N, C-alpha and C positions, 0 to 999 in steps of 0.2 A: 586352641578356642583363648579367648581374651583375656589376659590376665584378670580384669576387673570384672570379669564373669566369675570365674573361680573365687575371688575374693567374695563374691555375692553370695557364695555357697558357705563360706568361712565365718562369716560377721552375723551375728545376731540383729534381728531388725531392728532400727534405731540404734544400734549399739548398746540397750539397756536389757539388763534382765528382766522377765516379766513381773509385774507388780503382783503383791500377795492376793490382791482384791480381782485378779484375773481367772482363777480356777472357775471350771464350770461347776455350777450348782445344780445338782439333781433334783427333778421333779419342778424343772421351770415349764410355767406355764405359756402353752403357746399362744400365739396372736388370734384374736377371732378375726375373720376376713371383714375388712372393712372399719375395722376398729384399732385404733392406736395401743399398743400395750402401756398399761400403767408405769411409771417411772421405775419403779422397783423391778416389774417384769423386765421392762426393757435393758434396765443394766442386767439383769443376769443373764438376758438374750446376747448382748452384748458380749459378757464375760466367757460366754461359751463358744461365740463365734471367734472372740480373738484366740482361745485356746484350741479352737479346730485349726485355724491358718498355722499356730506355730507347731501344732503337729506335722501338718501338711509340709512346711519347711523342714523340719527334722526327718520326715519320711524321704520326701526329696534329696536331702541330703545324703542319706544313707542308701536311696537307689542310685543315685550318680556316681559313688565309688563302686557299685556292682556294676554298674551297668560300662563302668570305663573299663573297666578289668574284663568283662564278658560281652560283648556286641550283642550276643544271643538274646540275654536277659529284656530286653527293648524291645523284642520281638512276639507278637500274639499270634498264632499262625491260624487259628481258625477265623478270624477275622481280616489276617492279612495286614494288621496294623502293627505298625513299629513307632517307637520315638527314639530321638536323640538324647545324649547327656546335654546337649544345648538346650532341650526343652526343659528339663528339670532346672536348669539354671534359670528359664522362665518363670516356670512356677513359683520358684522361690522370691524372685521379683517380683512376681504379681502378689502373692503373699504378703509381704513386707508393704508395699505399696496398700494393700487394704488395712494392715496394723497401723500404718503411718498416717493413713488417709481417713475415710468414713468412721474405722473404729477406734481412732486415737484417744485416749482417756481424755483429751480434752475436747475434742469433737463434740458439738452439740447433736440433739436430735434432728 
């Protein structure tokens, strides 16, 4: 596996710690079909999505370590589905792209 792919698992997205306002808020109003959410609702939804992406990164990092130790962990027998550690690296990179792109704090609506 490429050294830079392993580095992607080790470094936080954007090299920054999460902002204090990025924590998910409970009771977030779901957007109504066909209507854009209000600015406050949008901010809450974005914060929730950012938290979910960070959680996915952390989960992928943990699973990466487990899958490297035991290749059977990446195989699901009933559906004959499997993944490789490199798939988890791709997941981290995709989540980072989301965090640094459309969900970046400075990104507009």
